N, C-alpha and C positions, 0 to 999 in steps of 0.2 A: 605711655612705657616707652621704655626704649628695645629698640631688641639691640645686641650687640651686632658692629659691623659685617662681620666672619658667618651672620646668622646666614640669611642674604641668598646666600648663594646658594646655601644646603635647600634653605626650603625651595630658588627653584626645581634643584635639579633633582630632589623628592615629586613634586608635581610632573615632574617632563616624563622622571624614572617612572611615576603612576601610569601617568598615560602611555608612553610605551608599552609595559605593562600587558597593561587596557587593552591594546587595539590586537597588540601581538597573540596573545591568547586566546582573541574569539576570532582571527584571521587563520591564525599558524594552529592554536594552540588545540584545537575537538573542546572549545569552547561554547558555554550557550547557557543559551536563560532556560525557566521555569518554565516559558509557555509554545521554547521551541520542544525542547524535551517531552514534555506530554504533547506537542505536532508530530512527532517523530517514535511513543510510546502508540497511541491512537493506529496509527496507522501499520504500525506491524503486527501490532495484536488485529486490528482488520487479515491483513497478508497470512497471519499467523490461522488464524478458524476459517479466510478460504480456505486454504491450503488442504486444514483437514479436514473440510467440507467435499472436495474436491472427489476425493472415494466414491463417495454414499452417488452425486448424480451422477459416475460408470456406471457403479452396481444400479443405479434407476436406469439406467439407459441400454444395460444388456439384460434387463429383467422386461423389459417392456418390450409387450408381444405386439406391440405395432415396429417394432427397430429397424424393420430395412423399411417399412414407407419413410418414420422417422428424419434416419439416416435421408434417404436421396433427397429428401426434403430440406436439410440444413446444407447436405454441400450441394443443390444445384440453388441456394439465397449466395450471390455478395460479401463478399467478407468482410466488410459492414455490416449486414443482414443478419449475421449470421449467431449472435448474439440472441435477438429477438427470435429467432428459428427454434432456437434450443428451449428458451424461458416457455413459448405456445407448445413445443412438447411437452411443456414439463417435466422435466429434471432436473431444471435448476431450480423449480417449487422444494424447502425441506418438512416433510414433515412435521406436520409441525403448523406450519407454516403459509396464511393467506396463498402469498403475493410472490413471485421468480424472485432471485437475488441477482441483480445484474451481472454482479462481477465472480461470483458463481459458473454464472453461465458464459463469462469471459474463459472463467478458467479450465471449466467444463472442454470446453471448444479444444485445444489442445490437447486431449490426452483422449478423443475420436480419433479416434485410426477412418480421416474423409476418406483417404486416399484406395484400400482395403477392402471397407465392405460389400 
């Protein structure tokens, strides 16, 4: 089958246009693949769950009988060990869970008033 001579530049233009639209769409247009969208959604969901659990962590710290001693231990710990200190205090272990949550412990530290304890 022979194609008309005028069809060849049109085919090249359509092919280059499709490539250009794809590059621009994924680079600046905000397009993403399904895998990237799922990863983004999972991260957002995890962050929202942690944010919802932070008040429980703070309430557990306020009602703890040994609050002052545990806060002193957390405050005395170096900045990168404070998360472990909150986990050891038991404030990052949610009711019904057997182990503490590292992300929750990190978020809980930010709300604890360590300077005014």
